[in-house]
PDBQT receptor file of N, H, CA, C and O in Angstrom, charges set to zero:
ATOM      1  N   MET A   1      93.866  92.504  94.130  1.00  0.00    +0.000 N 
ATOM      2  CA  MET A   1      93.061  93.496  94.804  1.00  0.00    +0.000 C 
ATOM      3  C   MET A   1      93.631  93.804  96.189  1.00  0.00    +0.000 C 
ATOM      4  O   MET A   1      93.542  94.937  96.663  1.00  0.00    +0.000 OA
ATOM      5  N   ALA A   2      94.212  92.799  96.833  1.00  0.00    +0.000 N 
ATOM      6  H   ALA A   2      94.284  91.879  96.448  1.00  0.00    +0.000 HD
ATOM      7  CA  ALA A   2      94.799  93.031  98.152  1.00  0.00    +0.000 C 
ATOM      8  C   ALA A   2      95.946  94.037  98.074  1.00  0.00    +0.000 C 
ATOM      9  O   ALA A   2      96.123  94.853  98.978  1.00  0.00    +0.000 OA
ATOM     10  N   ILE A   3      96.709  93.977  97.011  1.00  0.00    +0.000 N 
ATOM     11  H   ILE A   3      96.565  93.314  96.277  1.00  0.00    +0.000 HD
ATOM     12  CA  ILE A   3      97.807  94.941  96.849  1.00  0.00    +0.000 C 
ATOM     13  C   ILE A   3      97.240  96.347  96.678  1.00  0.00    +0.000 C 
ATOM     14  O   ILE A   3      97.767  97.303  97.246  1.00  0.00    +0.000 OA
ATOM     15  N   LEU A   4      96.172  96.472  95.900  1.00  0.00    +0.000 N 
ATOM     16  H   LEU A   4      95.744  95.695  95.439  1.00  0.00    +0.000 HD
ATOM     17  CA  LEU A   4      95.543  97.787  95.733  1.00  0.00    +0.000 C 
ATOM     18  C   LEU A   4      94.988  98.290  97.067  1.00  0.00    +0.000 C 
ATOM     19  O   LEU A   4      95.077  99.479  97.373  1.00  0.00    +0.000 OA
ATOM     20  N   ASP A   5      94.419  97.384  97.855  1.00  0.00    +0.000 N 
ATOM     21  H   ASP A   5      94.347  96.418  97.608  1.00  0.00    +0.000 HD
ATOM     22  CA  ASP A   5      93.931  97.769  99.189  1.00  0.00    +0.000 C 
ATOM     23  C   ASP A   5      95.069  98.323 100.035  1.00  0.00    +0.000 C 
ATOM     24  O   ASP A   5      94.917  99.345 100.704  1.00  0.00    +0.000 OA
ATOM     25  N   ARG A   6      96.200  97.649 100.001  1.00  0.00    +0.000 N 
ATOM     26  H   ARG A   6      96.324  96.818  99.458  1.00  0.00    +0.000 HD
ATOM     27  CA  ARG A   6      97.350  98.087 100.806  1.00  0.00    +0.000 C 
ATOM     28  C   ARG A   6      97.873  99.436 100.323  1.00  0.00    +0.000 C 
ATOM     29  O   ARG A   6      98.174 100.312 101.134  1.00  0.00    +0.000 OA
ATOM     30  N   ILE A   7      97.982  99.602  99.030  1.00  0.00    +0.000 N 
ATOM     31  H   ILE A   7      97.738  98.890  98.372  1.00  0.00    +0.000 HD
ATOM     32  CA  ILE A   7      98.434 100.889  98.493  1.00  0.00    +0.000 C 
ATOM     33  C   ILE A   7      97.481 101.996  98.921  1.00  0.00    +0.000 C 
ATOM     34  O   ILE A   7      97.914 103.078  99.321  1.00  0.00    +0.000 OA
ATOM     35  N   GLU A   8      96.192 101.724  98.836  1.00  0.00    +0.000 N 
ATOM     36  H   GLU A   8      95.840 100.846  98.512  1.00  0.00    +0.000 HD
ATOM     37  CA  GLU A   8      95.188 102.715  99.230  1.00  0.00    +0.000 C 
ATOM     38  C   GLU A   8      95.327 103.082 100.717  1.00  0.00    +0.000 C 
ATOM     39  O   GLU A   8      95.170 104.247 101.084  1.00  0.00    +0.000 OA
ATOM     40  N   GLN A   9      95.616 102.109 101.553  1.00  0.00    +0.000 N 
ATOM     41  H   GLN A   9      95.744 101.163 101.254  1.00  0.00    +0.000 HD
ATOM     42  CA  GLN A   9      95.799 102.360 102.988  1.00  0.00    +0.000 C 
ATOM     43  C   GLN A   9      96.973 103.299 103.260  1.00  0.00    +0.000 C 
ATOM     44  O   GLN A   9      96.977 104.026 104.253  1.00  0.00    +0.000 OA
ATOM     45  N   LEU A  10      97.959 103.279 102.380  1.00  0.00    +0.000 N 
ATOM     46  H   LEU A  10      97.956 102.688 101.573  1.00  0.00    +0.000 HD
ATOM     47  CA  LEU A  10      99.120 104.150 102.536  1.00  0.00    +0.000 C 
ATOM     48  C   LEU A  10      98.815 105.608 102.183  1.00  0.00    +0.000 C 
ATOM     49  O   LEU A  10      99.616 106.504 102.450  1.00  0.00    +0.000 OA
ATOM     50  N   ARG A  11      97.662 105.827 101.586  1.00  0.00    +0.000 N 
ATOM     51  H   ARG A  11      97.011 105.099 101.369  1.00  0.00    +0.000 HD
ATOM     52  CA  ARG A  11      97.188 107.167 101.219  1.00  0.00    +0.000 C 
ATOM     53  C   ARG A  11      98.210 107.963 100.392  1.00  0.00    +0.000 C 
ATOM     54  O   ARG A  11      98.582 109.077 100.759  1.00  0.00    +0.000 OA
ATOM     55  N   PRO A  12      98.657 107.376  99.274  1.00  0.00    +0.000 N 
ATOM     56  CA  PRO A  12      99.636 108.080  98.456  1.00  0.00    +0.000 C 
ATOM     57  C   PRO A  12      99.015 109.295  97.771  1.00  0.00    +0.000 C 
ATOM     58  O   PRO A  12      97.814 109.317  97.500  1.00  0.00    +0.000 OA
ATOM     59  N   THR A  13      99.822 110.282  97.500  1.00  0.00    +0.000 N 
ATOM     60  H   THR A  13     100.798 110.264  97.721  1.00  0.00    +0.000 HD
ATOM     61  CA  THR A  13      99.358 111.438  96.733  1.00  0.00    +0.000 C 
ATOM     62  C   THR A  13      99.791 111.321  95.283  1.00  0.00    +0.000 C 
ATOM     63  O   THR A  13      99.238 111.983  94.406  1.00  0.00    +0.000 OA
ATOM     64  N   THR A  14     100.785 110.474  95.034  1.00  0.00    +0.000 N 
ATOM     65  H   THR A  14     101.234 109.936  95.747  1.00  0.00    +0.000 HD
ATOM     66  CA  THR A  14     101.296 110.263  93.685  1.00  0.00    +0.000 C 
ATOM     67  C   THR A  14     101.446 108.771  93.439  1.00  0.00    +0.000 C 
ATOM     68  O   THR A  14     101.944 108.034  94.290  1.00  0.00    +0.000 OA
ATOM     69  N   ILE A  15     101.009 108.339  92.266  1.00  0.00    +0.000 N 
ATOM     70  H   ILE A  15     100.604 108.938  91.575  1.00  0.00    +0.000 HD
ATOM     71  CA  ILE A  15     101.140 106.950  91.850  1.00  0.00    +0.000 C 
ATOM     72  C   ILE A  15     102.035 106.930  90.620  1.00  0.00    +0.000 C 
ATOM     73  O   ILE A  15     101.777 107.640  89.648  1.00  0.00    +0.000 OA
ATOM     74  N   VAL A  16     103.083 106.120  90.660  1.00  0.00    +0.000 N 
ATOM     75  H   VAL A  16     103.293 105.543  91.449  1.00  0.00    +0.000 HD
ATOM     76  CA  VAL A  16     103.980 105.968  89.519  1.00  0.00    +0.000 C 
ATOM     77  C   VAL A  16     103.811 104.532  89.023  1.00  0.00    +0.000 C 
ATOM     78  O   VAL A  16     104.431 103.610  89.554  1.00  0.00    +0.000 OA
ATOM     79  N   PRO A  17     102.970 104.345  88.001  1.00  0.00    +0.000 N 
ATOM     80  CA  PRO A  17     102.682 102.995  87.527  1.00  0.00    +0.000 C 
ATOM     81  C   PRO A  17     103.828 102.427  86.684  1.00  0.00    +0.000 C 
ATOM     82  O   PRO A  17     104.732 103.150  86.265  1.00  0.00    +0.000 OA
ATOM     83  N   GLY A  18     103.766 101.149  86.455  1.00  0.00    +0.000 N 
ATOM     84  H   GLY A  18     103.032 100.562  86.796  1.00  0.00    +0.000 HD
ATOM     85  CA  GLY A  18     104.745 100.518  85.571  1.00  0.00    +0.000 C 
ATOM     86  C   GLY A  18     104.533 100.910  84.122  1.00  0.00    +0.000 C 
ATOM     87  O   GLY A  18     105.464 100.879  83.317  1.00  0.00    +0.000 OA
ATOM     88  N   ARG A  19     103.312 101.276  83.797  1.00  0.00    +0.000 N 
ATOM     89  H   ARG A  19     102.556 101.301  84.451  1.00  0.00    +0.000 HD
ATOM     90  CA  ARG A  19     102.960 101.757  82.447  1.00  0.00    +0.000 C 
ATOM     91  C   ARG A  19     102.085 102.985  82.608  1.00  0.00    +0.000 C 
ATOM     92  O   ARG A  19     101.299 103.078  83.550  1.00  0.00    +0.000 OA
ATOM     93  N   GLY A  20     102.221 103.904  81.707  1.00  0.00    +0.000 N 
ATOM     94  H   GLY A  20     102.859 103.828  80.941  1.00  0.00    +0.000 HD
ATOM     95  CA  GLY A  20     101.371 105.087  81.720  1.00  0.00    +0.000 C 
ATOM     96  C   GLY A  20     101.972 106.219  82.526  1.00  0.00    +0.000 C 
ATOM     97  O   GLY A  20     103.036 106.083  83.129  1.00  0.00    +0.000 OA
ATOM     98  N   PRO A  21     101.273 107.328  82.524  1.00  0.00    +0.000 N 
ATOM     99  CA  PRO A  21     101.796 108.532  83.174  1.00  0.00    +0.000 C 
ATOM    100  C   PRO A  21     101.660 108.483  84.698  1.00  0.00    +0.000 C 
ATOM    101  O   PRO A  21     100.868 107.716  85.247  1.00  0.00    +0.000 OA
ATOM    102  N   VAL A  22     102.439 109.308  85.349  1.00  0.00    +0.000 N 
ATOM    103  H   VAL A  22     103.082 109.932  84.904  1.00  0.00    +0.000 HD
ATOM    104  CA  VAL A  22     102.315 109.505  86.793  1.00  0.00    +0.000 C 
ATOM    105  C   VAL A  22     100.910 110.029  87.057  1.00  0.00    +0.000 C 
ATOM    106  O   VAL A  22     100.406 110.856  86.297  1.00  0.00    +0.000 OA
ATOM    107  N   ALA A  23     100.277 109.562  88.115  1.00  0.00    +0.000 N 
ATOM    108  H   ALA A  23     100.686 108.890  88.733  1.00  0.00    +0.000 HD
ATOM    109  CA  ALA A  23      98.889 109.922  88.394  1.00  0.00    +0.000 C 
ATOM    110  C   ALA A  23      98.692 110.169  89.881  1.00  0.00    +0.000 C 
ATOM    111  O   ALA A  23      99.615 110.035  90.685  1.00  0.00    +0.000 OA
ATOM    112  N   GLY A  24      97.482 110.528  90.217  1.00  0.00    +0.000 N 
ATOM    113  H   GLY A  24      96.732 110.638  89.564  1.00  0.00    +0.000 HD
ATOM    114  CA  GLY A  24      97.101 110.708  91.610  1.00  0.00    +0.000 C 
ATOM    115  C   GLY A  24      96.452 109.442  92.133  1.00  0.00    +0.000 C 
ATOM    116  O   GLY A  24      96.442 108.419  91.448  1.00  0.00    +0.000 OA
ATOM    117  N   PRO A  25      95.914 109.499  93.334  1.00  0.00    +0.000 N 
ATOM    118  CA  PRO A  25      95.321 108.319  93.954  1.00  0.00    +0.000 C 
ATOM    119  C   PRO A  25      94.100 107.768  93.198  1.00  0.00    +0.000 C 
ATOM    120  O   PRO A  25      93.684 106.632  93.429  1.00  0.00    +0.000 OA
ATOM    121  N   GLU A  26      93.537 108.571  92.302  1.00  0.00    +0.000 N 
ATOM    122  H   GLU A  26      93.875 109.493  92.114  1.00  0.00    +0.000 HD
ATOM    123  CA  GLU A  26      92.409 108.076  91.499  1.00  0.00    +0.000 C 
ATOM    124  C   GLU A  26      92.814 106.902  90.615  1.00  0.00    +0.000 C 
ATOM    125  O   GLU A  26      91.957 106.147  90.156  1.00  0.00    +0.000 OA
ATOM    126  N   ALA A  27      94.103 106.744  90.376  1.00  0.00    +0.000 N 
ATOM    127  H   ALA A  27      94.799 107.357  90.749  1.00  0.00    +0.000 HD
ATOM    128  CA  ALA A  27      94.589 105.625  89.561  1.00  0.00    +0.000 C 
ATOM    129  C   ALA A  27      94.270 104.283  90.210  1.00  0.00    +0.000 C 
ATOM    130  O   ALA A  27      94.109 103.282  89.512  1.00  0.00    +0.000 OA
ATOM    131  N   ILE A  28      94.179 104.252  91.525  1.00  0.00    +0.000 N 
ATOM    132  H   ILE A  28      94.310 105.065  92.092  1.00  0.00    +0.000 HD
ATOM    133  CA  ILE A  28      93.865 103.006  92.226  1.00  0.00    +0.000 C 
ATOM    134  C   ILE A  28      92.470 102.523  91.832  1.00  0.00    +0.000 C 
ATOM    135  O   ILE A  28      92.281 101.345  91.530  1.00  0.00    +0.000 OA
ATOM    136  N   ALA A  29      91.511 103.417  91.835  1.00  0.00    +0.000 N 
ATOM    137  H   ALA A  29      91.664 104.374  92.081  1.00  0.00    +0.000 HD
ATOM    138  CA  ALA A  29      90.138 103.053  91.452  1.00  0.00    +0.000 C 
ATOM    139  C   ALA A  29      90.080 102.634  89.986  1.00  0.00    +0.000 C 
ATOM    140  O   ALA A  29      89.340 101.717  89.627  1.00  0.00    +0.000 OA
ATOM    141  N   PHE A  30      90.853 103.299  89.150  1.00  0.00    +0.000 N 
ATOM    142  H   PHE A  30      91.454 104.043  89.441  1.00  0.00    +0.000 HD
ATOM    143  CA  PHE A  30      90.880 102.958  87.726  1.00  0.00    +0.000 C 
ATOM    144  C   PHE A  30      91.393 101.531  87.537  1.00  0.00    +0.000 C 
ATOM    145  O   PHE A  30      90.795 100.757  86.789  1.00  0.00    +0.000 OA
ATOM    146  N   VAL A  31      92.485 101.176  88.201  1.00  0.00    +0.000 N 
ATOM    147  H   VAL A  31      92.971 101.804  88.808  1.00  0.00    +0.000 HD
ATOM    148  CA  VAL A  31      93.044  99.836  88.076  1.00  0.00    +0.000 C 
ATOM    149  C   VAL A  31      92.093  98.799  88.651  1.00  0.00    +0.000 C 
ATOM    150  O   VAL A  31      91.946  97.714  88.088  1.00  0.00    +0.000 OA
ATOM    151  N   ARG A  32      91.451  99.118  89.755  1.00  0.00    +0.000 N 
ATOM    152  H   ARG A  32      91.571  99.999  90.212  1.00  0.00    +0.000 HD
ATOM    153  CA  ARG A  32      90.449  98.219  90.356  1.00  0.00    +0.000 C 
ATOM    154  C   ARG A  32      89.338  97.915  89.343  1.00  0.00    +0.000 C 
ATOM    155  O   ARG A  32      88.943  96.762  89.172  1.00  0.00    +0.000 OA
ATOM    156  N   GLN A  33      88.844  98.956  88.680  1.00  0.00    +0.000 N 
ATOM    157  H   GLN A  33      89.166  99.893  88.819  1.00  0.00    +0.000 HD
ATOM    158  CA  GLN A  33      87.773  98.774  87.701  1.00  0.00    +0.000 C 
ATOM    159  C   GLN A  33      88.255  97.972  86.498  1.00  0.00    +0.000 C 
ATOM    160  O   GLN A  33      87.538  97.108  85.994  1.00  0.00    +0.000 OA
ATOM    161  N   TYR A  34      89.472  98.259  86.038  1.00  0.00    +0.000 N 
ATOM    162  H   TYR A  34      90.056  98.960  86.448  1.00  0.00    +0.000 HD
ATOM    163  CA  TYR A  34      90.039  97.513  84.912  1.00  0.00    +0.000 C 
ATOM    164  C   TYR A  34      90.109  96.026  85.246  1.00  0.00    +0.000 C 
ATOM    165  O   TYR A  34      89.692  95.189  84.446  1.00  0.00    +0.000 OA
ATOM    166  N   LEU A  35      90.627  95.699  86.412  1.00  0.00    +0.000 N 
ATOM    167  H   LEU A  35      90.966  96.379  87.063  1.00  0.00    +0.000 HD
ATOM    168  CA  LEU A  35      90.736  94.301  86.807  1.00  0.00    +0.000 C 
ATOM    169  C   LEU A  35      89.367  93.639  86.922  1.00  0.00    +0.000 C 
ATOM    170  O   LEU A  35      89.201  92.487  86.519  1.00  0.00    +0.000 OA
ATOM    171  N   ALA A  36      88.395  94.350  87.463  1.00  0.00    +0.000 N 
ATOM    172  H   ALA A  36      88.530  95.286  87.790  1.00  0.00    +0.000 HD
ATOM    173  CA  ALA A  36      87.035  93.811  87.558  1.00  0.00    +0.000 C 
ATOM    174  C   ALA A  36      86.448  93.580  86.173  1.00  0.00    +0.000 C 
ATOM    175  O   ALA A  36      85.770  92.579  85.941  1.00  0.00    +0.000 OA
ATOM    176  N   ASP A  37      86.706  94.501  85.256  1.00  0.00    +0.000 N 
ATOM    177  H   ASP A  37      87.256  95.314  85.445  1.00  0.00    +0.000 HD
ATOM    178  CA  ASP A  37      86.197  94.355  83.891  1.00  0.00    +0.000 C 
ATOM    179  C   ASP A  37      86.850  93.180  83.173  1.00  0.00    +0.000 C 
ATOM    180  O   ASP A  37      86.173  92.430  82.469  1.00  0.00    +0.000 OA
ATOM    181  N   VAL A  38      88.154  93.015  83.346  1.00  0.00    +0.000 N 
ATOM    182  H   VAL A  38      88.704  93.624  83.918  1.00  0.00    +0.000 HD
ATOM    183  CA  VAL A  38      88.844  91.872  82.733  1.00  0.00    +0.000 C 
ATOM    184  C   VAL A  38      88.292  90.571  83.320  1.00  0.00    +0.000 C 
ATOM    185  O   VAL A  38      88.024  89.622  82.584  1.00  0.00    +0.000 OA
ATOM    186  N   ALA A  39      88.125  90.527  84.625  1.00  0.00    +0.000 N 
ATOM    187  H   ALA A  39      88.343  91.298  85.224  1.00  0.00    +0.000 HD
ATOM    188  CA  ALA A  39      87.652  89.307  85.283  1.00  0.00    +0.000 C 
ATOM    189  C   ALA A  39      86.236  88.920  84.861  1.00  0.00    +0.000 C 
ATOM    190  O   ALA A  39      85.900  87.736  84.842  1.00  0.00    +0.000 OA
ATOM    191  N   SER A  40      85.411  89.899  84.527  1.00  0.00    +0.000 N 
ATOM    192  H   SER A  40      85.685  90.860  84.543  1.00  0.00    +0.000 HD
ATOM    193  CA  SER A  40      84.024  89.591  84.176  1.00  0.00    +0.000 C 
ATOM    194  C   SER A  40      83.788  89.509  82.666  1.00  0.00    +0.000 C 
ATOM    195  O   SER A  40      82.681  89.191  82.233  1.00  0.00    +0.000 OA
ATOM    196  N   ALA A  41      84.800  89.788  81.872  1.00  0.00    +0.000 N 
ATOM    197  H   ALA A  41      85.700  90.046  82.223  1.00  0.00    +0.000 HD
ATOM    198  CA  ALA A  41      84.637  89.774  80.412  1.00  0.00    +0.000 C 
ATOM    199  C   ALA A  41      84.647  88.344  79.873  1.00  0.00    +0.000 C 
ATOM    200  O   ALA A  41      85.304  87.455  80.414  1.00  0.00    +0.000 OA
ATOM    201  N   GLU A  42      83.914  88.163  78.814  1.00  0.00    +0.000 N 
ATOM    202  H   GLU A  42      83.380  88.885  78.374  1.00  0.00    +0.000 HD
ATOM    203  CA  GLU A  42      83.917  86.887  78.102  1.00  0.00    +0.000 C 
ATOM    204  C   GLU A  42      85.221  86.763  77.315  1.00  0.00    +0.000 C 
ATOM    205  O   GLU A  42      85.827  87.773  76.954  1.00  0.00    +0.000 OA
ATOM    206  N   PRO A  43      85.653  85.530  77.047  1.00  0.00    +0.000 N 
ATOM    207  CA  PRO A  43      86.849  85.364  76.216  1.00  0.00    +0.000 C 
ATOM    208  C   PRO A  43      86.656  86.070  74.870  1.00  0.00    +0.000 C 
ATOM    209  O   PRO A  43      85.573  86.017  74.287  1.00  0.00    +0.000 OA
ATOM    210  N   CYS A  44      87.675  86.708  74.398  1.00  0.00    +0.000 N 
ATOM    211  H   CYS A  44      88.554  86.751  74.872  1.00  0.00    +0.000 HD
ATOM    212  CA  CYS A  44      87.670  87.423  73.107  1.00  0.00    +0.000 C 
ATOM    213  C   CYS A  44      86.770  88.654  73.101  1.00  0.00    +0.000 C 
ATOM    214  O   CYS A  44      86.442  89.161  72.028  1.00  0.00    +0.000 OA
ATOM    215  N   ALA A  45      86.364  89.146  74.261  1.00  0.00    +0.000 N 
ATOM    216  H   ALA A  45      86.630  88.735  75.132  1.00  0.00    +0.000 HD
ATOM    217  CA  ALA A  45      85.547  90.364  74.313  1.00  0.00    +0.000 C 
ATOM    218  C   ALA A  45      86.366  91.537  73.797  1.00  0.00    +0.000 C 
ATOM    219  O   ALA A  45      87.567  91.619  74.053  1.00  0.00    +0.000 OA
ATOM    220  N   PRO A  46      85.722  92.446  73.071  1.00  0.00    +0.000 N 
ATOM    221  CA  PRO A  46      86.456  93.622  72.592  1.00  0.00    +0.000 C 
ATOM    222  C   PRO A  46      86.837  94.545  73.754  1.00  0.00    +0.000 C 
ATOM    223  O   PRO A  46      86.271  94.468  74.844  1.00  0.00    +0.000 OA
ATOM    224  N   VAL A  47      87.792  95.400  73.494  1.00  0.00    +0.000 N 
ATOM    225  H   VAL A  47      88.252  95.463  72.608  1.00  0.00    +0.000 HD
ATOM    226  CA  VAL A  47      88.220  96.365  74.502  1.00  0.00    +0.000 C 
ATOM    227  C   VAL A  47      87.047  97.292  74.813  1.00  0.00    +0.000 C 
ATOM    228  O   VAL A  47      86.497  97.897  73.893  1.00  0.00    +0.000 OA
ATOM    229  N   PRO A  48      86.649  97.423  76.075  1.00  0.00    +0.000 N 
ATOM    230  CA  PRO A  48      85.577  98.356  76.418  1.00  0.00    +0.000 C 
ATOM    231  C   PRO A  48      85.959  99.791  76.028  1.00  0.00    +0.000 C 
ATOM    232  O   PRO A  48      87.132 100.161  76.076  1.00  0.00    +0.000 OA
ATOM    233  N   GLU A  49      84.995 100.565  75.655  1.00  0.00    +0.000 N 
ATOM    234  H   GLU A  49      84.042 100.264  75.616  1.00  0.00    +0.000 HD
ATOM    235  CA  GLU A  49      85.222 101.940  75.196  1.00  0.00    +0.000 C 
ATOM    236  C   GLU A  49      86.045 102.751  76.199  1.00  0.00    +0.000 C 
ATOM    237  O   GLU A  49      86.892 103.549  75.798  1.00  0.00    +0.000 OA
ATOM    238  N   ARG A  50      85.803 102.556  77.493  1.00  0.00    +0.000 N 
ATOM    239  H   ARG A  50      85.115 101.908  77.818  1.00  0.00    +0.000 HD
ATOM    240  CA  ARG A  50      86.513 103.362  78.491  1.00  0.00    +0.000 C 
ATOM    241  C   ARG A  50      88.013 103.117  78.494  1.00  0.00    +0.000 C 
ATOM    242  O   ARG A  50      88.766 103.920  79.046  1.00  0.00    +0.000 OA
ATOM    243  N   TYR A  51      88.466 102.010  77.883  1.00  0.00    +0.000 N 
ATOM    244  H   TYR A  51      87.855 101.358  77.435  1.00  0.00    +0.000 HD
ATOM    245  CA  TYR A  51      89.897 101.718  77.825  1.00  0.00    +0.000 C 
ATOM    246  C   TYR A  51      90.487 101.924  76.430  1.00  0.00    +0.000 C 
ATOM    247  O   TYR A  51      91.689 101.746  76.233  1.00  0.00    +0.000 OA
ATOM    248  N   ALA A  52      89.663 102.292  75.477  1.00  0.00    +0.000 N 
ATOM    249  H   ALA A  52      88.686 102.436  75.637  1.00  0.00    +0.000 HD
ATOM    250  CA  ALA A  52      90.138 102.462  74.098  1.00  0.00    +0.000 C 
ATOM    251  C   ALA A  52      91.226 103.520  73.995  1.00  0.00    +0.000 C 
ATOM    252  O   ALA A  52      92.145 103.385  73.187  1.00  0.00    +0.000 OA
ATOM    253  N   SER A  53      91.136 104.559  74.794  1.00  0.00    +0.000 N 
ATOM    254  H   SER A  53      90.389 104.668  75.450  1.00  0.00    +0.000 HD
ATOM    255  CA  SER A  53      92.115 105.647  74.712  1.00  0.00    +0.000 C 
ATOM    256  C   SER A  53      93.467 105.265  75.315  1.00  0.00    +0.000 C 
ATOM    257  O   SER A  53      94.440 106.003  75.163  1.00  0.00    +0.000 OA
ATOM    258  N   LEU A  54      93.538 104.134  75.988  1.00  0.00    +0.000 N 
ATOM    259  H   LEU A  54      92.747 103.534  76.112  1.00  0.00    +0.000 HD
ATOM    260  CA  LEU A  54      94.810 103.714  76.579  1.00  0.00    +0.000 C 
ATOM    261  C   LEU A  54      95.803 103.261  75.514  1.00  0.00    +0.000 C 
ATOM    262  O   LEU A  54      97.006 103.206  75.769  1.00  0.00    +0.000 OA
ATOM    263  N   GLY A  55      95.308 102.940  74.334  1.00  0.00    +0.000 N 
ATOM    264  H   GLY A  55      94.330 102.984  74.127  1.00  0.00    +0.000 HD
ATOM    265  CA  GLY A  55      96.191 102.362  73.337  1.00  0.00    +0.000 C 
ATOM    266  C   GLY A  55      96.475 100.922  73.723  1.00  0.00    +0.000 C 
ATOM    267  O   GLY A  55      95.890 100.412  74.678  1.00  0.00    +0.000 OA
ATOM    268  N   PHE A  56      97.343 100.276  73.013  1.00  0.00    +0.000 N 
ATOM    269  H   PHE A  56      97.818 100.690  72.237  1.00  0.00    +0.000 HD
ATOM    270  CA  PHE A  56      97.747  98.910  73.314  1.00  0.00    +0.000 C 
ATOM    271  C   PHE A  56      96.568  97.968  73.545  1.00  0.00    +0.000 C 
ATOM    272  O   PHE A  56      96.502  97.331  74.596  1.00  0.00    +0.000 OA
ATOM    273  N   PRO A  57      95.638  97.860  72.597  1.00  0.00    +0.000 N 
ATOM    274  CA  PRO A  57      94.505  96.942  72.794  1.00  0.00    +0.000 C 
ATOM    275  C   PRO A  57      94.970  95.496  72.965  1.00  0.00    +0.000 C 
ATOM    276  O   PRO A  57      94.244  94.674  73.524  1.00  0.00    +0.000 OA
ATOM    277  N   GLU A  58      96.166  95.185  72.491  1.00  0.00    +0.000 N 
ATOM    278  H   GLU A  58      96.756  95.852  72.037  1.00  0.00    +0.000 HD
ATOM    279  CA  GLU A  58      96.662  93.815  72.645  1.00  0.00    +0.000 C 
ATOM    280  C   GLU A  58      96.887  93.453  74.113  1.00  0.00    +0.000 C 
ATOM    281  O   GLU A  58      96.882  92.272  74.461  1.00  0.00    +0.000 OA
ATOM    282  N   VAL A  59      97.082  94.439  74.970  1.00  0.00    +0.000 N 
ATOM    283  H   VAL A  59      97.086  95.398  74.688  1.00  0.00    +0.000 HD
ATOM    284  CA  VAL A  59      97.241  94.149  76.396  1.00  0.00    +0.000 C 
ATOM    285  C   VAL A  59      95.921  93.603  76.954  1.00  0.00    +0.000 C 
ATOM    286  O   VAL A  59      95.917  92.629  77.706  1.00  0.00    +0.000 OA
ATOM    287  N   TRP A  60      94.811  94.232  76.584  1.00  0.00    +0.000 N 
ATOM    288  H   TRP A  60      94.814  95.024  75.973  1.00  0.00    +0.000 HD
ATOM    289  CA  TRP A  60      93.490  93.727  76.997  1.00  0.00    +0.000 C 
ATOM    290  C   TRP A  60      93.327  92.295  76.508  1.00  0.00    +0.000 C 
ATOM    291  O   TRP A  60      92.896  91.418  77.257  1.00  0.00    +0.000 OA
ATOM    292  N   GLU A  61      93.676  92.066  75.245  1.00  0.00    +0.000 N 
ATOM    293  H   GLU A  61      94.026  92.779  74.637  1.00  0.00    +0.000 HD
ATOM    294  CA  GLU A  61      93.521  90.745  74.654  1.00  0.00    +0.000 C 
ATOM    295  C   GLU A  61      94.407  89.716  75.363  1.00  0.00    +0.000 C 
ATOM    296  O   GLU A  61      93.961  88.598  75.623  1.00  0.00    +0.000 OA
ATOM    297  N   ARG A  62      95.643  90.076  75.676  1.00  0.00    +0.000 N 
ATOM    298  H   ARG A  62      96.005  90.984  75.465  1.00  0.00    +0.000 HD
ATOM    299  CA  ARG A  62      96.536  89.163  76.394  1.00  0.00    +0.000 C 
ATOM    300  C   ARG A  62      96.016  88.879  77.797  1.00  0.00    +0.000 C 
ATOM    301  O   ARG A  62      96.087  87.745  78.271  1.00  0.00    +0.000 OA
ATOM    302  N   ASN A  63      95.498  89.899  78.456  1.00  0.00    +0.000 N 
ATOM    303  H   ASN A  63      95.441  90.820  78.071  1.00  0.00    +0.000 HD
ATOM    304  CA  ASN A  63      94.951  89.692  79.799  1.00  0.00    +0.000 C 
ATOM    305  C   ASN A  63      93.771  88.719  79.773  1.00  0.00    +0.000 C 
ATOM    306  O   ASN A  63      93.666  87.832  80.620  1.00  0.00    +0.000 OA
ATOM    307  N   LEU A  64      92.890  88.896  78.796  1.00  0.00    +0.000 N 
ATOM    308  H   LEU A  64      92.975  89.617  78.108  1.00  0.00    +0.000 HD
ATOM    309  CA  LEU A  64      91.746  87.972  78.674  1.00  0.00    +0.000 C 
ATOM    310  C   LEU A  64      92.217  86.563  78.375  1.00  0.00    +0.000 C 
ATOM    311  O   LEU A  64      91.734  85.599  78.968  1.00  0.00    +0.000 OA
ATOM    312  N   ALA A  65      93.160  86.446  77.456  1.00  0.00    +0.000 N 
ATOM    313  H   ALA A  65      93.552  87.230  76.974  1.00  0.00    +0.000 HD
ATOM    314  CA  ALA A  65      93.645  85.109  77.083  1.00  0.00    +0.000 C 
ATOM    315  C   ALA A  65      94.285  84.421  78.282  1.00  0.00    +0.000 C 
ATOM    316  O   ALA A  65      94.061  83.230  78.500  1.00  0.00    +0.000 OA
ATOM    317  N   ALA A  66      95.074  85.147  79.056  1.00  0.00    +0.000 N 
ATOM    318  H   ALA A  66      95.256  86.114  78.878  1.00  0.00    +0.000 HD
ATOM    319  CA  ALA A  66      95.724  84.562  80.231  1.00  0.00    +0.000 C 
ATOM    320  C   ALA A  66      94.690  84.143  81.274  1.00  0.00    +0.000 C 
ATOM    321  O   ALA A  66      94.816  83.081  81.884  1.00  0.00    +0.000 OA
ATOM    322  N   LEU A  67      93.693  84.958  81.473  1.00  0.00    +0.000 N 
ATOM    323  H   LEU A  67      93.591  85.820  80.978  1.00  0.00    +0.000 HD
ATOM    324  CA  LEU A  67      92.673  84.669  82.473  1.00  0.00    +0.000 C 
ATOM    325  C   LEU A  67      91.847  83.436  82.084  1.00  0.00    +0.000 C 
ATOM    326  O   LEU A  67      91.468  82.637  82.940  1.00  0.00    +0.000 OA
ATOM    327  N   HIS A  68      91.577  83.295  80.803  1.00  0.00    +0.000 N 
ATOM    328  H   HIS A  68      91.884  83.944  80.106  1.00  0.00    +0.000 HD
ATOM    329  CA  HIS A  68      90.698  82.224  80.357  1.00  0.00    +0.000 C 
ATOM    330  C   HIS A  68      91.436  80.983  79.901  1.00  0.00    +0.000 C 
ATOM    331  O   HIS A  68      90.821  80.044  79.395  1.00  0.00    +0.000 OA
ATOM    332  N   SER A  69      92.748  80.969  80.075  1.00  0.00    +0.000 N 
ATOM    333  H   SER A  69      93.247  81.732  80.486  1.00  0.00    +0.000 HD
ATOM    334  CA  SER A  69      93.488  79.757  79.641  1.00  0.00    +0.000 C 
ATOM    335  C   SER A  69      93.618  78.773  80.782  1.00  0.00    +0.000 C 
ATOM    336  O   SER A  69      94.204  77.704  80.612  1.00  0.00    +0.000 OA
TER     337      SER A  69
C-alpha cells in the first residue's frame, strides 16, 4: 500500500501495469481495492464478481494461497 501511496503522490496521468492494459490514475484505486479484497478473503474464496472479467482466476487463487500459507 505504501508503494501505491507514493505512486499516487506523483500524480501520474498514465499507469503502465505489469499486467493488463495501460490505464489512467483510476488504476491505483482498483489495485488498492483488489489488495484489500485479497487480504480480507477467506482461504479458497471464489473470485469476486468484480474481478471475474480480468480473466486468469488462478492469479486470485495463487494470491490467496500465498497469503494464507
